[in-house]
C-alpha positions as CSV (number, residue, x, y, z in Angstrom):
1,X,6.6,19.7,-22.6
2,X,3.2,20.0,-24.2
3,X,2.0,23.4,-25.2
4,X,-1.7,23.6,-26.1
5,X,-1.4,26.9,-28.0
6,X,1.2,25.3,-30.2
7,X,-0.9,22.4,-31.4
8,X,-4.4,23.8,-31.2
9,X,-7.6,22.9,-29.3
10,X,-7.9,19.5,-30.9
11,X,-4.6,18.3,-29.6
12,X,-5.8,17.2,-26.2
13,X,-8.4,14.9,-27.8
14,X,-5.8,13.5,-30.1
15,X,-3.2,13.2,-27.3
16,X,-5.7,11.2,-25.2
17,X,-6.7,9.0,-28.1
18,X,-3.1,8.2,-29.2
19,X,-1.2,8.3,-25.9
20,X,1.7,10.6,-25.0
21,X,4.5,8.8,-26.9
22,X,2.5,8.3,-30.1
23,X,1.1,11.8,-30.1
24,X,4.6,13.3,-29.8
25,X,5.8,11.1,-32.6
26,X,2.8,12.1,-34.7
27,X,3.5,15.8,-34.2
28,X,7.2,15.3,-35.0
29,X,6.4,13.4,-38.2
30,X,3.9,16.1,-39.3
31,X,6.5,18.8,-38.7
32,X,9.0,16.9,-40.9
33,X,6.3,16.3,-43.5
34,X,5.5,20.1,-43.6
35,X,9.2,20.9,-44.0
36,X,9.5,18.5,-46.9
37,X,6.4,20.0,-48.5
38,X,7.5,23.6,-47.8
39,X,10.9,23.3,-49.5
40,X,9.5,21.9,-52.8
41,X,9.8,24.2,-55.8
42,X,6.6,24.2,-57.8
43,X,6.3,24.6,-61.6
44,X,4.6,28.0,-60.9
45,X,7.6,29.2,-59.0
46,X,10.0,28.0,-61.7
47,X,7.9,29.8,-64.4
48,X,7.5,33.0,-62.4
49,X,10.9,33.4,-60.8
50,X,13.5,31.6,-62.9
51,X,13.4,34.2,-65.7
52,X,14.1,36.9,-63.2
53,X,17.3,35.3,-62.2
């Protein structure tokens, strides 16, 4: 079920514009996109943390 606090104030506008199904799919895709981004190892992290290991 939809939780306004989870998505922010803008979500009701987006939900109405896209429709329920498309909105839920959009949110799901954005969560997966964030997870893909979040697990990437950056050159900075390699340079900073690899020598410690």
